[in-house]
C-alpha positions in Angstrom: 0.0 0.0 0.0 1.1 3.5 -0.7 0.4 6.6 1.3 1.4 10.1 0.3 0.6 13.6 1.5 1.8 16.8 3.0 1.2 18.9 6.1 2.2 22.4 7.1 3.6 23.1 10.5 3.9 26.5 12.0 7.6 26.1 13.0 10.9 26.8 11.3 12.4 24.0 9.1 15.2 23.4 11.6 12.8 23.0 14.6 10.7 20.6 12.6 13.8 18.6 11.6 15.0 18.4 15.2 11.5 17.4 16.4 11.2 14.6 13.8 14.4 13.1 15.3 13.8 13.8 19.0 12.7 10.6 20.8 10.8 12.6 23.5 8.8 14.6 21.0 8.2 11.5 18.8 7.0 9.4 21.8 4.6 12.1 22.8 3.4 12.6 19.2 2.9 9.1 17.8 -0.7 8.0 18.5 -0.7 5.0 20.8 3.0 5.0 21.4 4.0 3.2 24.6 7.7 3.5 24.1 10.1 5.0 21.6 13.9 4.9 22.2 17.1 5.3 20.2 19.1 2.1 20.1 22.2 3.3 18.2 23.4 6.3 16.3 26.2 6.7 13.8 27.2 9.5 11.6 24.8 8.8 8.8 22.2 6.4 10.4 20.1 6.2 13.5 18.1 3.2 14.8 15.1 3.2 17.1 12.9 0.6 18.8 9.2 1.3 19.6 6.0 -0.2 20.9 2.8 1.2 19.4 -0.8 0.2 20.1 -3.1 1.0 17.2 -6.5 0.2 15.9 -6.9 -0.9 12.3 -10.6 -1.1 11.5 -12.1 -3.4 14.1 -8.8 -4.9 15.2 -6.5 -3.6 17.9 -2.8 -4.5 17.6 0.3 -3.9 19.6 3.3 -3.5 17.3 6.9 -4.0 18.6 9.2 -2.7 15.9 12.6 -1.4 14.8 13.2 1.6 12.6 16.3 3.0 10.9 16.8 6.5 9.4 18.7 6.3 6.1 19.8 8.7 3.4 19.6 11.7 5.8 20.2 15.2 4.2 19.8 17.5 7.2 17.5 19.5 7.4 15.8 18.6 4.1 15.2 14.9 3.8 15.4 11.4 5.3 14.0 7.9 4.8 12.7 5.9 7.7 12.7 2.1 7.1 11.1 -0.2 9.6 9.3 -3.4 10.5 7.1 -4.5 13.4 5.2 -7.5 14.6 1.9 -7.7 16.4 1.9 -11.3 17.5 -1.0 -13.3 16.0 -2.5 -10.1 14.5 0.3 -10.0 11.9 3.2 -7.9 10.9 4.1 -4.8 8.9 7.1 -3.5 7.1 7.7 -0.4 5.1 9.4 2.9 4.5 8.6 6.5 4.5 10.5 9.3 2.8 10.1 12.7 4.6 11.0 15.9 2.8 10.9 19.3 4.5 10.5 22.6 2.7 10.6 26.1 4.3 7.5 28.0 3.2 8.5 31.0 5.4 10.9 31.5 8.3 8.3 30.1 10.7 6.3 27.7 8.5 7.4 24.3 7.1 5.8 22.0 4.6 6.4 18.3 5.3 5.9 15.9 2.4 5.7 12.2 3.0 5.7 9.2 0.7 5.2 5.9 2.4 4.8 2.3 1.3 3.7 -0.4 3.7 3.3 -4.2 3.4 1.2 -6.1 5.9 0.7 -9.8 6.6 -1.5 -11.9 8.8 -5.0 -11.0 10.0 -4.3 -7.3 9.6 -3.7 -7.7 5.9 -7.2 -9.4 5.6 -9.0 -6.3 6.9 -9.1 -4.6 3.5 -7.6 -1.6 1.9 -10.3 1.0 2.7 -10.2 0.3 6.4 -6.4 0.3 6.4 -6.4 3.6 4.4 -8.9 5.2 6.8 -6.8 4.1 9.8 -3.6 5.3 8.2 -5.2 8.7 7.4 -6.5 9.1 11.0 -3.1 8.1 12.4 -1.2 10.5 10.2 -3.5 13.4 11.0 -3.3 12.8 14.7 0.5 12.5 14.5 0.9 15.8 12.7 -1.5 17.6 15.1 0.5 16.2 18.1 3.8 17.0 16.4 2.7 20.6 15.9 2.0 20.8 19.7 5.1 18.9 20.9 7.7 20.3 18.5 9.3 22.9 20.7 12.5 24.9 20.7 14.0 24.2 24.1 14.7 21.1 26.2 12.7 22.7 29.1 9.6 22.9 27.0 10.1 19.3 25.7 10.4 18.2 29.4 7.2 20.0 30.3 5.3 18.5 27.4 6.6 15.0 28.5 5.5 15.6 32.1 2.1 16.8 30.9 1.6 13.5 29.1 2.5 11.5 32.2 -0.4 13.0 34.1 -2.9 11.5 31.6 -4.6 8.4 33.0 -3.4 5.1 31.6 0.2 6.2 31.0 3.0 3.8 32.1 4.0 3.8 35.8 7.7 4.4 35.0 6.9 7.9 33.8 4.8 8.6 36.9 7.8 7.5 39.1 10.1 9.9 37.2 7.7 12.8 37.6 7.3 12.0 41.3 11.1 11.9 41.7 11.5 15.3 40.0 8.9 16.8 42.3 10.6 15.3 45.3 14.0 16.8 44.2 12.4 20.2 43.7 10.7 20.0 47.2 14.0 18.9 48.8 15.8 21.8 47.1 13.2 24.3 48.4 13.4 22.8 51.9 17.3 23.1 51.9 17.0 26.7 50.6 14.5 27.7 53.3 16.6 26.2 56.2 
């Protein structure tokens, strides 16, 4: 299956480029993402591992996958190649080419061209349902990216902490936020002594 499209984001090309390669921003932006982490990084390639829960038509699937960025031309273009399995629901593999074009100093056009191959029960759902799910997933991703793509690490941290407060989010993040709050309270107590 092929998916193509473009979106406009009200940020500079450089900020969009950084955000599309920032694991914290991506984890907060990918719909249903339970984890997203960099596994290795070299001069011209980066690899990631993720767990994403998604609904394709009537079927809910939890994909565990690996992705690699290839052919990067910062801050203009890269290709993301990946594959994932969802247990008995099936598997998916594909690639997406992402091209950034500055429309103005604070507006960027993101073009994407993706091809995906699915197997197992997911592949039996049908093209129209898969296309509908892909379009909804893509729209939600770009809406989230527009909100989460920020200039400073402090803002990224605040966006990440905000996500932690939403019910149903993993316990590990809640522990991290609790530890940060405890450190801040301890620092205040030491300052007031």
